[in-house]
C-alpha positions, 0 to 999 in steps of 0.5 A: 464795291469792296473798296467802297465798303472798306472806305465806309468803315474807315470813316466810321467813328467809334462811339464812346459812352452811351448804350448800343441803342443810342449809338445806332440812332442817327441824328436827323437834321432839323428834327430836334426841338430848339432849346427855350431860353429863359427870359428874365423879367425886369423888377418893375414888371415883377413889381406891377404883377405882384401889385395886381395880386395885392387886395390891400393895394388894389383897395387902397388905389381904388380909394385914392383914384375916387379922391382924386376924381372928386377933387378934380370934379368938385365944381360939378359934384358938389350941389351947392357953393362950399362958402355961401351961407344961408341962415334960414337953413342953420343946423339942418340934419341929414336930409334929401336936400342936404345929404350931410346937413349944415353948419351953424352959418347954413352951408351945406356940409357935403360941398364943403366935404367935396371941395375940402378934398382938394385942399387936403390932396394938393397939400399933401402931394405938393408938399410930399413932392417939394420935399422930395426934390429937395431932400433927395439931391441932399441925400445923394450929394451926402451919401456919395462924396461923403467927408465934410459934404456928408457932415454938414448936410447930415447935421442940418438934417438932424437939426431939423429932426430935432424938433417934433414934427407937428411942433416944428410945423407949427412954429413955421406957420406962425412965422409964415402967418397963415391966410386964405385962398391959394397963398395959404395952401401955398404957405403950408405946403411950404411948412410941410414940406421942410419939416419932411425934407430930412425923411428923404435925405437920410433915406436916399443917403442910407441907399447910396451908401450901400449902393456906390460900393457895388462892382458897376459903380466901381467900373463906371469910375474906372471908365471915367464916367462922370460923377453926375451921369453915375448918380442920375443914371446908375445910383438913382433908378436903384433908389426908387423903390423906397422912395415910392414907398415912402412918398405914398405913406407920406402924403397921408402923414402930410394930410394929417399934419395939414388937418391938424394945422387947420384944426388949430387955426394955423392952416388955410384960413376961412372961407377956403373949405378945409376938412381940419377947420370944419372940425374946429369950427363944429367941434363945440357942436358935437353934442347936439349935432355930431354930423358936423364933426362927423363927416369931415373926420370921416373924410380924413379917415377915409383919405388917409387910410387909402393912402396907407393901403397903397403905400403897404401893397407898394412896399410889398410888391417893390421889396426884392425879397418878396419875389 
């Protein structure tokens, strides 16, 4: 027994620091709580969470969704044909049969406003996407390679930006010769897209100039990663936040440009329903029949407001400084 006690004393270790009570406590295996590992959320998840808390973004998104649904199901929602005229019901005031009245040709204004949403949304979204697909690659190439490539691309963009947006769109539509139907919508889309290409090129170029100097980009170059893979895999994802915000706000601007061109007679031609053309055709009757111009103008106002509210909410949600 004496030998055992001596061996226990020799095996005991001195405890340095702490109180006497702490020295007497024995650590029991399996009793300690495991340490909680902090998990960081992805930037996209953080942005979506902030977006759900933004009343402005939710209101704008609701308006945009309603407009998209109206444009998709316009044939089912419109009570009458938007191009069928009835000379016996011209200048009908808003009533149960004609909720928004009729124009000088007896066409139902509600049906024209509903079908006009298709032209506005299709032209607005298509022109922005077309400008996006052209301007983003040019901006990435100019910002990443620099030198003469950057000079040539940016001087071409500056040449386009030298013209006011509406003046250049008018000049392009004069060259394209506006027509009705799908071909006319394609011409308007192309004219607005050309005007907006420099916006995305300059935006992406500025982002690439700051991103390409980061340490992880230098590491990719040191590892021999090819430039196209660096641009698509590492640089482009870090440019998406400003691109998405600019795209959302750009749709509203494109809708205004399309309505302006139609108002001037250079957009989609009749009988295709267009909010801007209805404003032009009915502006001379605004004193006696104010509703003819009020409802197309109100449709443009609500559409642009919805995209602007949604764009502002996206900008606040995707800004990393607002965590």
